[in-house]
C-alpha positions, 0 to 999 in steps of 0.5 A: 522530542517525538512521543512513543506513539507519534513516531508510528503515525509519522512513519505510517503516513510517510510510508503510505504517501511514498507507496501511493506515489510509487504506484501512481508513477508505476501506473503512469509509466508501465503500460503492462501494469494491471489491476491483477498485478497489484492484487497479486502483490497485495496478496503477497503483502497479506501473506507477509503480514501473516508470517510474523512468527519471529516478530518484525518489531514495531517499525517493520509492522508499521511499514508493512501496514502502511504499504498494505493500506496504500495498495488497498487504497490505490486498487480501490481508486483504480477500480472506482475510476474504471467503474466511473468511466463505464457509466459515461 
């Protein structure tokens, strides 16, 4: 049986990995996708996080936090790639 806190970690990791894979596919197949698009979506996610006045519950909070982290990670990786390519 999964412990009380362990399910959150499992769900967080699962969501994070799914989001990153989805963002990778989107970048690969959508030539119109820009960093600015992703940054705008991230701002929207931050806004959603701040709108928890009625309470989402632990599951939805975990999913939202993992989604935000995935976007932050993906954007940072893309920016690092662009910076590296400019150096060469």
